[in-house]
PAMAR-897680 format. One record per atom (N, C-alpha, C, CB): residue number from 1; residue in three letters; atom name; x, y, z. Coordinates in nm, 3 decimals. Glycine has a CB too. Layout:
<node nr="NUM" rest="ALA" atom="CA" x="X" y="Y" z="Z"/>
...
REM end
This chain:
<node nr="1" rest="MET" atom="N" x="-0.097" y="-0.917" z="0.839"/>
<node nr="1" rest="MET" atom="CA" x="-0.117" y="-0.778" z="0.813"/>
<node nr="1" rest="MET" atom="C" x="-0.233" y="-0.727" z="0.898"/>
<node nr="1" rest="MET" atom="CB" x="-0.142" y="-0.753" z="0.664"/>
<node nr="2" rest="GLU" atom="N" x="-0.335" y="-0.808" z="0.913"/>
<node nr="2" rest="GLU" atom="CA" x="-0.450" y="-0.765" z="0.993"/>
<node nr="2" rest="GLU" atom="C" x="-0.409" y="-0.734" z="1.136"/>
<node nr="2" rest="GLU" atom="CB" x="-0.560" y="-0.873" z="0.992"/>
<node nr="3" rest="ASP" atom="N" x="-0.322" y="-0.816" z="1.192"/>
<node nr="3" rest="ASP" atom="CA" x="-0.275" y="-0.791" z="1.329"/>
<node nr="3" rest="ASP" atom="C" x="-0.199" y="-0.660" z="1.337"/>
<node nr="3" rest="ASP" atom="CB" x="-0.187" y="-0.908" z="1.378"/>
<node nr="4" rest="ALA" atom="N" x="-0.112" y="-0.635" z="1.239"/>
<node nr="4" rest="ALA" atom="CA" x="-0.034" y="-0.512" z="1.240"/>
<node nr="4" rest="ALA" atom="C" x="-0.123" y="-0.389" z="1.225"/>
<node nr="4" rest="ALA" atom="CB" x="0.070" y="-0.515" z="1.128"/>
<node nr="5" rest="LEU" atom="N" x="-0.228" y="-0.399" z="1.146"/>
<node nr="5" rest="LEU" atom="CA" x="-0.320" y="-0.287" z="1.125"/>
<node nr="5" rest="LEU" atom="C" x="-0.422" y="-0.274" z="1.237"/>
<node nr="5" rest="LEU" atom="CB" x="-0.391" y="-0.301" z="0.994"/>
<node nr="6" rest="GLY" atom="N" x="-0.445" y="-0.383" z="1.308"/>
<node nr="6" rest="GLY" atom="CA" x="-0.546" y="-0.382" z="1.413"/>
<node nr="6" rest="GLY" atom="C" x="-0.687" y="-0.382" z="1.358"/>
<node nr="6" rest="GLY" atom="CB" x="-0.527" y="-0.264" z="1.501"/>
<node nr="7" rest="ALA" atom="N" x="-0.704" y="-0.438" z="1.237"/>
<node nr="7" rest="ALA" atom="CA" x="-0.837" y="-0.440" z="1.174"/>
<node nr="7" rest="ALA" atom="C" x="-0.852" y="-0.569" z="1.094"/>
<node nr="7" rest="ALA" atom="CB" x="-0.859" y="-0.316" z="1.083"/>
<node nr="8" rest="GLU" atom="N" x="-0.972" y="-0.620" z="1.091"/>
<node nr="8" rest="GLU" atom="CA" x="-1.002" y="-0.738" z="1.010"/>
<node nr="8" rest="GLU" atom="C" x="-1.030" y="-0.691" z="0.866"/>
<node nr="8" rest="GLU" atom="CB" x="-1.125" y="-0.818" z="1.068"/>
<node nr="9" rest="LEU" atom="N" x="-0.951" y="-0.740" z="0.771"/>
<node nr="9" rest="LEU" atom="CA" x="-0.964" y="-0.699" z="0.632"/>
<node nr="9" rest="LEU" atom="C" x="-1.052" y="-0.793" z="0.551"/>
<node nr="9" rest="LEU" atom="CB" x="-0.828" y="-0.690" z="0.568"/>
<node nr="10" rest="PHE" atom="N" x="-1.063" y="-0.919" z="0.595"/>
<node nr="10" rest="PHE" atom="CA" x="-1.138" y="-1.020" z="0.522"/>
<node nr="10" rest="PHE" atom="C" x="-1.239" y="-1.090" z="0.611"/>
<node nr="10" rest="PHE" atom="CB" x="-1.043" y="-1.121" z="0.461"/>
<node nr="11" rest="MET" atom="N" x="-1.354" y="-1.122" z="0.554"/>
<node nr="11" rest="MET" atom="CA" x="-1.450" y="-1.210" z="0.619"/>
<node nr="11" rest="MET" atom="C" x="-1.427" y="-1.348" z="0.558"/>
<node nr="11" rest="MET" atom="CB" x="-1.601" y="-1.161" z="0.599"/>
<node nr="12" rest="ARG" atom="N" x="-1.390" y="-1.443" z="0.640"/>
<node nr="12" rest="ARG" atom="CA" x="-1.357" y="-1.576" z="0.592"/>
<node nr="12" rest="ARG" atom="C" x="-1.461" y="-1.677" z="0.638"/>
<node nr="12" rest="ARG" atom="CB" x="-1.218" y="-1.618" z="0.639"/>
<node nr="13" rest="THR" atom="N" x="-1.504" y="-1.760" z="0.546"/>
<node nr="13" rest="THR" atom="CA" x="-1.587" y="-1.876" z="0.580"/>
<node nr="13" rest="THR" atom="C" x="-1.518" y="-1.998" z="0.522"/>
<node nr="13" rest="THR" atom="CB" x="-1.736" y="-1.860" z="0.526"/>
<node nr="14" rest="SER" atom="N" x="-1.576" y="-2.113" z="0.543"/>
<node nr="14" rest="SER" atom="CA" x="-1.515" y="-2.235" z="0.487"/>
<node nr="14" rest="SER" atom="C" x="-1.529" y="-2.239" z="0.335"/>
<node nr="14" rest="SER" atom="CB" x="-1.580" y="-2.359" z="0.549"/>
<node nr="15" rest="ARG" atom="N" x="-1.613" y="-2.153" z="0.278"/>
<node nr="15" rest="ARG" atom="CA" x="-1.636" y="-2.156" z="0.133"/>
<node nr="15" rest="ARG" atom="C" x="-1.600" y="-2.027" z="0.059"/>
<node nr="15" rest="ARG" atom="CB" x="-1.779" y="-2.186" z="0.108"/>
<node nr="16" rest="SER" atom="N" x="-1.573" y="-1.919" z="0.132"/>
<node nr="16" rest="SER" atom="CA" x="-1.546" y="-1.794" z="0.061"/>
<node nr="16" rest="SER" atom="C" x="-1.464" y="-1.698" z="0.146"/>
<node nr="16" rest="SER" atom="CB" x="-1.676" y="-1.727" z="0.019"/>
<node nr="17" rest="VAL" atom="N" x="-1.414" y="-1.597" z="0.078"/>
<node nr="17" rest="VAL" atom="CA" x="-1.343" y="-1.486" z="0.142"/>
<node nr="17" rest="VAL" atom="C" x="-1.395" y="-1.358" z="0.079"/>
<node nr="17" rest="VAL" atom="CB" x="-1.186" y="-1.500" z="0.126"/>
<node nr="18" rest="ALA" atom="N" x="-1.428" y="-1.260" z="0.161"/>
<node nr="18" rest="ALA" atom="CA" x="-1.477" y="-1.131" z="0.110"/>
<node nr="18" rest="ALA" atom="C" x="-1.413" y="-1.019" z="0.191"/>
<node nr="18" rest="ALA" atom="CB" x="-1.634" y="-1.123" z="0.117"/>
<node nr="19" rest="LEU" atom="N" x="-1.402" y="-0.904" z="0.129"/>
<node nr="19" rest="LEU" atom="CA" x="-1.347" y="-0.787" z="0.199"/>
<node nr="19" rest="LEU" atom="C" x="-1.447" y="-0.732" z="0.301"/>
<node nr="19" rest="LEU" atom="CB" x="-1.309" y="-0.678" z="0.099"/>
<node nr="20" rest="THR" atom="N" x="-1.396" y="-0.693" z="0.415"/>
<node nr="20" rest="THR" atom="CA" x="-1.476" y="-0.619" z="0.513"/>
<node nr="20" rest="THR" atom="C" x="-1.477" y="-0.473" z="0.470"/>
<node nr="20" rest="THR" atom="CB" x="-1.419" y="-0.637" z="0.660"/>
<node nr="21" rest="PRO" atom="N" x="-1.558" y="-0.388" z="0.532"/>
<node nr="21" rest="PRO" atom="CA" x="-1.550" y="-0.245" z="0.501"/>
<node nr="21" rest="PRO" atom="C" x="-1.408" y="-0.190" z="0.522"/>
<node nr="21" rest="PRO" atom="CB" x="-1.649" y="-0.167" z="0.588"/>
<node nr="22" rest="ALA" atom="N" x="-1.339" y="-0.234" z="0.628"/>
<node nr="22" rest="ALA" atom="CA" x="-1.201" y="-0.190" z="0.650"/>
<node nr="22" rest="ALA" atom="C" x="-1.111" y="-0.240" z="0.537"/>
<node nr="22" rest="ALA" atom="CB" x="-1.149" y="-0.241" z="0.786"/>
<node nr="23" rest="GLY" atom="N" x="-1.135" y="-0.360" z="0.489"/>
<node nr="23" rest="GLY" atom="CA" x="-1.058" y="-0.415" z="0.378"/>
<node nr="23" rest="GLY" atom="C" x="-1.078" y="-0.336" z="0.250"/>
<node nr="23" rest="GLY" atom="CB" x="-1.095" y="-0.559" z="0.356"/>
<node nr="24" rest="GLU" atom="N" x="-1.201" y="-0.294" z="0.225"/>
<node nr="24" rest="GLU" atom="CA" x="-1.229" y="-0.213" z="0.106"/>
<node nr="24" rest="GLU" atom="C" x="-1.157" y="-0.078" z="0.114"/>
<node nr="24" rest="GLU" atom="CB" x="-1.381" y="-0.192" z="0.090"/>
<node nr="25" rest="THR" atom="N" x="-1.158" y="-0.018" z="0.232"/>
<node nr="25" rest="THR" atom="CA" x="-1.089" y="0.110" z="0.252"/>
<node nr="25" rest="THR" atom="C" x="-0.939" y="0.093" z="0.232"/>
<node nr="25" rest="THR" atom="CB" x="-1.117" y="0.166" z="0.393"/>
<node nr="26" rest="PHE" atom="N" x="-0.884" y="-0.014" z="0.286"/>
<node nr="26" rest="PHE" atom="CA" x="-0.741" y="-0.041" z="0.270"/>
<node nr="26" rest="PHE" atom="C" x="-0.706" y="-0.063" z="0.123"/>
<node nr="26" rest="PHE" atom="CB" x="-0.700" y="-0.163" z="0.354"/>
<node nr="27" rest="LEU" atom="N" x="-0.788" y="-0.137" z="0.051"/>
<node nr="27" rest="LEU" atom="CA" x="-0.763" y="-0.162" z="-0.090"/>
<node nr="27" rest="LEU" atom="C" x="-0.766" y="-0.033" z="-0.171"/>
<node nr="27" rest="LEU" atom="CB" x="-0.867" y="-0.260" z="-0.146"/>
<node nr="28" rest="GLU" atom="N" x="-0.860" y="0.054" z="-0.144"/>
<node nr="28" rest="GLU" atom="CA" x="-0.867" y="0.183" z="-0.214"/>
<node nr="28" rest="GLU" atom="C" x="-0.740" y="0.264" z="-0.188"/>
<node nr="28" rest="GLU" atom="CB" x="-0.991" y="0.264" z="-0.169"/>
<node nr="29" rest="ALA" atom="N" x="-0.696" y="0.267" z="-0.063"/>
<node nr="29" rest="ALA" atom="CA" x="-0.575" y="0.342" z="-0.029"/>
<node nr="29" rest="ALA" atom="C" x="-0.451" y="0.280" z="-0.094"/>
<node nr="29" rest="ALA" atom="CB" x="-0.557" y="0.349" z="0.123"/>
<node nr="30" rest="ALA" atom="N" x="-0.448" y="0.149" z="-0.103"/>
<node nr="30" rest="ALA" atom="CA" x="-0.334" y="0.080" z="-0.163"/>
<node nr="30" rest="ALA" atom="C" x="-0.326" y="0.105" z="-0.313"/>
<node nr="30" rest="ALA" atom="CB" x="-0.342" y="-0.069" z="-0.136"/>
<node nr="31" rest="ASP" atom="N" x="-0.439" y="0.131" z="-0.376"/>
<node nr="31" rest="ASP" atom="CA" x="-0.442" y="0.156" z="-0.521"/>
<node nr="31" rest="ASP" atom="C" x="-0.397" y="0.297" z="-0.558"/>
<node nr="31" rest="ASP" atom="CB" x="-0.580" y="0.132" z="-0.574"/>
<node nr="32" rest="ARG" atom="N" x="-0.402" y="0.390" z="-0.466"/>
<node nr="32" rest="ARG" atom="CA" x="-0.371" y="0.531" z="-0.498"/>
<node nr="32" rest="ARG" atom="C" x="-0.232" y="0.552" z="-0.558"/>
<node nr="32" rest="ARG" atom="CB" x="-0.385" y="0.615" z="-0.374"/>
<node nr="33" rest="PRO" atom="N" x="-0.125" y="0.494" z="-0.501"/>
<node nr="33" rest="PRO" atom="CA" x="0.006" y="0.514" z="-0.563"/>
<node nr="33" rest="PRO" atom="C" x="0.011" y="0.459" z="-0.706"/>
<node nr="33" rest="PRO" atom="CB" x="0.115" y="0.448" z="-0.479"/>
<node nr="34" rest="GLY" atom="N" x="-0.050" y="0.346" z="-0.731"/>
<node nr="34" rest="GLY" atom="CA" x="-0.053" y="0.290" z="-0.866"/>
<node nr="34" rest="GLY" atom="C" x="-0.128" y="0.380" z="-0.962"/>
<node nr="34" rest="GLY" atom="CB" x="-0.117" y="0.153" z="-0.865"/>
<node nr="35" rest="ASP" atom="N" x="-0.239" y="0.436" z="-0.917"/>
<node nr="35" rest="ASP" atom="CA" x="-0.316" y="0.530" z="-1.000"/>
<node nr="35" rest="ASP" atom="C" x="-0.232" y="0.653" z="-1.031"/>
<node nr="35" rest="ASP" atom="CB" x="-0.447" y="0.571" z="-0.929"/>
<node nr="36" rest="ALA" atom="N" x="-0.159" y="0.704" z="-0.931"/>
<node nr="36" rest="ALA" atom="CA" x="-0.076" y="0.822" z="-0.952"/>
<node nr="36" rest="ALA" atom="C" x="0.033" y="0.794" z="-1.054"/>
<node nr="36" rest="ALA" atom="CB" x="-0.015" y="0.869" z="-0.820"/>
<node nr="37" rest="ILE" atom="N" x="0.092" y="0.676" z="-1.046"/>
<node nr="37" rest="ILE" atom="CA" x="0.199" y="0.640" z="-1.140"/>
<node nr="37" rest="ILE" atom="C" x="0.143" y="0.628" z="-1.281"/>
<node nr="37" rest="ILE" atom="CB" x="0.266" y="0.508" z="-1.098"/>
<node nr="38" rest="GLN" atom="N" x="0.027" y="0.564" z="-1.297"/>
<node nr="38" rest="GLN" atom="CA" x="-0.034" y="0.551" z="-1.429"/>
<node nr="38" rest="GLN" atom="C" x="-0.070" y="0.687" z="-1.487"/>
<node nr="38" rest="GLN" atom="CB" x="-0.159" y="0.462" z="-1.422"/>
<node nr="39" rest="ASN" atom="N" x="-0.128" y="0.774" z="-1.408"/>
<node nr="39" rest="ASN" atom="CA" x="-0.163" y="0.908" z="-1.456"/>
<node nr="39" rest="ASN" atom="C" x="-0.037" y="0.986" z="-1.496"/>
<node nr="39" rest="ASN" atom="CB" x="-0.240" y="0.985" z="-1.347"/>
<node nr="40" rest="HIS" atom="N" x="0.066" y="0.974" z="-1.417"/>
<node nr="40" rest="HIS" atom="CA" x="0.192" y="1.042" z="-1.448"/>
<node nr="40" rest="HIS" atom="C" x="0.250" y="0.989" z="-1.580"/>
<node nr="40" rest="HIS" atom="CB" x="0.294" y="1.023" z="-1.333"/>
<node nr="41" rest="ALA" atom="N" x="0.246" y="0.859" z="-1.599"/>
<node nr="41" rest="ALA" atom="CA" x="0.299" y="0.799" z="-1.722"/>
<node nr="41" rest="ALA" atom="C" x="0.222" y="0.848" z="-1.844"/>
<node nr="41" rest="ALA" atom="CB" x="0.294" y="0.646" z="-1.714"/>
<node nr="42" rest="ARG" atom="N" x="0.092" y="0.866" z="-1.830"/>
<node nr="42" rest="ARG" atom="CA" x="0.011" y="0.916" z="-1.943"/>
<node nr="42" rest="ARG" atom="C" x="0.051" y="1.058" z="-1.983"/>
<node nr="42" rest="ARG" atom="CB" x="-0.138" y="0.912" z="-1.908"/>
<node nr="43" rest="ARG" atom="N" x="0.082" y="1.140" z="-1.882"/>
<node nr="43" rest="ARG" atom="CA" x="0.123" y="1.279" z="-1.910"/>
<node nr="43" rest="ARG" atom="C" x="0.262" y="1.284" z="-1.969"/>
<node nr="43" rest="ARG" atom="CB" x="0.117" y="1.364" z="-1.783"/>
<node nr="44" rest="GLY" atom="N" x="0.350" y="1.196" z="-1.924"/>
<node nr="44" rest="GLY" atom="CA" x="0.483" y="1.184" z="-1.981"/>
<node nr="44" rest="GLY" atom="C" x="0.583" y="1.292" z="-1.943"/>
<node nr="44" rest="GLY" atom="CB" x="0.472" y="1.182" z="-2.123"/>
<node nr="45" rest="SER" atom="N" x="0.553" y="1.375" z="-1.845"/>
<node nr="45" rest="SER" atom="CA" x="0.649" y="1.476" z="-1.805"/>
<node nr="45" rest="SER" atom="C" x="0.623" y="1.519" z="-1.662"/>
<node nr="45" rest="SER" atom="CB" x="0.644" y="1.596" z="-1.899"/>
<node nr="46" rest="GLY" atom="N" x="0.716" y="1.595" z="-1.608"/>
<node nr="46" rest="GLY" atom="CA" x="0.699" y="1.647" z="-1.473"/>
<node nr="46" rest="GLY" atom="C" x="0.757" y="1.554" z="-1.368"/>
<node nr="46" rest="GLY" atom="CB" x="0.553" y="1.670" z="-1.445"/>
<node nr="47" rest="HIS" atom="N" x="0.729" y="1.586" z="-1.242"/>
<node nr="47" rest="HIS" atom="CA" x="0.780" y="1.510" z="-1.128"/>
<node nr="47" rest="HIS" atom="C" x="0.665" y="1.436" z="-1.062"/>
<node nr="47" rest="HIS" atom="CB" x="0.852" y="1.603" z="-1.027"/>
<node nr="48" rest="LEU" atom="N" x="0.696" y="1.321" z="-1.011"/>
<node nr="48" rest="LEU" atom="CA" x="0.598" y="1.241" z="-0.937"/>
<node nr="48" rest="LEU" atom="C" x="0.647" y="1.229" z="-0.794"/>
<node nr="48" rest="LEU" atom="CB" x="0.578" y="1.099" z="-1.001"/>
<node nr="49" rest="ARG" atom="N" x="0.564" y="1.271" z="-0.699"/>
<node nr="49" rest="ARG" atom="CA" x="0.599" y="1.260" z="-0.557"/>
<node nr="49" rest="ARG" atom="C" x="0.498" y="1.170" z="-0.489"/>
<node nr="49" rest="ARG" atom="CB" x="0.604" y="1.400" z="-0.489"/>
<node nr="50" rest="LEU" atom="N" x="0.550" y="1.069" z="-0.421"/>
<node nr="50" rest="LEU" atom="CA" x="0.466" y="0.978" z="-0.345"/>
<node nr="50" rest="LEU" atom="C" x="0.510" y="0.982" z="-0.200"/>
<node nr="50" rest="LEU" atom="CB" x="0.474" y="0.833" z="-0.402"/>
<node nr="51" rest="PRO" atom="N" x="0.416" y="0.988" z="-0.108"/>
<node nr="51" rest="PRO" atom="CA" x="0.454" y="0.987" z="0.033"/>
<node nr="51" rest="PRO" atom="C" x="0.508" y="0.851" z="0.073"/>
<node nr="51" rest="PRO" atom="CB" x="0.334" y="1.024" z="0.122"/>
<node nr="52" rest="ALA" atom="N" x="0.598" y="0.850" z="0.169"/>
<node nr="52" rest="ALA" atom="CA" x="0.654" y="0.725" z="0.217"/>
<node nr="52" rest="ALA" atom="C" x="0.642" y="0.720" z="0.369"/>
<node nr="52" rest="ALA" atom="CB" x="0.800" y="0.709" z="0.173"/>
<node nr="53" rest="VAL" atom="N" x="0.613" y="0.603" z="0.420"/>
<node nr="53" rest="VAL" atom="CA" x="0.603" y="0.581" z="0.563"/>
<node nr="53" rest="VAL" atom="C" x="0.684" y="0.457" z="0.595"/>
<node nr="53" rest="VAL" atom="CB" x="0.455" y="0.566" z="0.609"/>
<node nr="54" rest="GLY" atom="N" x="0.761" y="0.463" z="0.699"/>
<node nr="54" rest="GLY" atom="CA" x="0.838" y="0.347" z="0.740"/>
<node nr="54" rest="GLY" atom="C" x="0.987" y="0.371" z="0.732"/>
<node nr="54" rest="GLY" atom="CB" x="0.801" y="0.229" z="0.654"/>
<node nr="55" rest="PRO" atom="N" x="1.065" y="0.264" z="0.729"/>
<node nr="55" rest="PRO" atom="CA" x="1.210" y="0.280" z="0.737"/>
<node nr="55" rest="PRO" atom="C" x="1.268" y="0.360" z="0.620"/>
<node nr="55" rest="PRO" atom="CB" x="1.275" y="0.145" z="0.741"/>
<node nr="56" rest="HIS" atom="N" x="1.207" y="0.356" z="0.503"/>
<node nr="56" rest="HIS" atom="CA" x="1.260" y="0.429" z="0.389"/>
<node nr="56" rest="HIS" atom="C" x="1.241" y="0.580" z="0.407"/>
<node nr="56" rest="HIS" atom="CB" x="1.192" y="0.383" z="0.260"/>
<node nr="57" rest="SER" atom="N" x="1.135" y="0.620" z="0.472"/>
<node nr="57" rest="SER" atom="CA" x="1.110" y="0.763" z="0.490"/>
<node nr="57" rest="SER" atom="C" x="1.199" y="0.824" z="0.597"/>
<node nr="57" rest="SER" atom="CB" x="0.965" y="0.787" z="0.525"/>
<node nr="58" rest="SER" atom="N" x="1.257" y="0.742" z="0.682"/>
<node nr="58" rest="SER" atom="CA" x="1.341" y="0.795" z="0.790"/>
<node nr="58" rest="SER" atom="C" x="1.488" y="0.797" z="0.752"/>
<node nr="58" rest="SER" atom="CB" x="1.322" y="0.712" z="0.915"/>
<node nr="59" rest="GLY" atom="N" x="1.521" y="0.760" z="0.628"/>
<node nr="59" rest="GLY" atom="CA" x="1.659" y="0.757" z="0.586"/>
<node nr="59" rest="GLY" atom="C" x="1.729" y="0.627" z="0.618"/>
<node nr="59" rest="GLY" atom="CB" x="1.733" y="0.869" z="0.649"/>
<node nr="60" rest="ARG" atom="N" x="1.658" y="0.535" z="0.680"/>
<node nr="60" rest="ARG" atom="CA" x="1.712" y="0.404" z="0.711"/>
<node nr="60" rest="ARG" atom="C" x="1.646" y="0.302" z="0.620"/>
<node nr="60" rest="ARG" atom="CB" x="1.690" y="0.367" z="0.861"/>
<node nr="61" rest="CYS" atom="N" x="1.716" y="0.200" z="0.583"/>
<node nr="61" rest="CYS" atom="CA" x="1.656" y="0.096" z="0.500"/>
<node nr="61" rest="CYS" atom="C" x="1.659" y="-0.036" z="0.576"/>
<node nr="61" rest="CYS" atom="CB" x="1.729" y="0.083" z="0.364"/>
<node nr="62" rest="PRO" atom="N" x="1.569" y="-0.128" z="0.540"/>
<node nr="62" rest="PRO" atom="CA" x="1.569" y="-0.257" z="0.606"/>
<node nr="62" rest="PRO" atom="C" x="1.695" y="-0.336" z="0.572"/>
<node nr="62" rest="PRO" atom="CB" x="1.443" y="-0.337" z="0.567"/>
<node nr="63" rest="ARG" atom="N" x="1.735" y="-0.425" z="0.659"/>
<node nr="63" rest="ARG" atom="CA" x="1.856" y="-0.506" z="0.634"/>
<node nr="63" rest="ARG" atom="C" x="1.847" y="-0.583" z="0.503"/>
<node nr="63" rest="ARG" atom="CB" x="1.879" y="-0.603" z="0.749"/>
<node nr="64" rest="SER" atom="N" x="1.727" y="-0.618" z="0.460"/>
<node nr="64" rest="SER" atom="CA" x="1.710" y="-0.697" z="0.338"/>
<node nr="64" rest="SER" atom="C" x="1.755" y="-0.623" z="0.213"/>
<node nr="64" rest="SER" atom="CB" x="1.567" y="-0.739" z="0.323"/>
<node nr="65" rest="CYS" atom="N" x="1.769" y="-0.491" z="0.219"/>
<node nr="65" rest="CYS" atom="CA" x="1.809" y="-0.416" z="0.099"/>
<node nr="65" rest="CYS" atom="C" x="1.957" y="-0.430" z="0.070"/>
<node nr="65" rest="CYS" atom="CB" x="1.774" y="-0.269" z="0.114"/>
<node nr="66" rest="GLY" atom="N" x="2.037" y="-0.471" z="0.170"/>
<node nr="66" rest="GLY" atom="CA" x="2.178" y="-0.492" z="0.149"/>
<node nr="66" rest="GLY" atom="C" x="2.263" y="-0.366" z="0.158"/>
<node nr="66" rest="GLY" atom="CB" x="2.199" y="-0.554" z="0.020"/>
<node nr="67" rest="SER" atom="N" x="2.205" y="-0.249" z="0.178"/>
<node nr="67" rest="SER" atom="CA" x="2.281" y="-0.125" z="0.184"/>
<node nr="67" rest="SER" atom="C" x="2.311" y="-0.081" z="0.326"/>
<node nr="67" rest="SER" atom="CB" x="2.207" y="-0.016" z="0.112"/>
<node nr="68" rest="CYS" atom="N" x="2.262" y="-0.152" z="0.424"/>
<node nr="68" rest="CYS" atom="CA" x="2.278" y="-0.110" z="0.563"/>
<node nr="68" rest="CYS" atom="C" x="2.390" y="-0.187" z="0.632"/>
<node nr="68" rest="CYS" atom="CB" x="2.147" y="-0.128" z="0.640"/>
REM end
């Protein structure tokens, strides 16, 4: 994933692993959809819209989904 993003997400040593500043930013962004879903579930009504990026947003699905 780090290669695809072009950023180092973890600082690795022989004894530990820690998030880099880029890793912390990525983790915060990754949590946003989950937070939105939890908040929506608490309200119990309305529509939930989440942005999508990638093959699903273009109307195409990956071969692994079996629908293509």
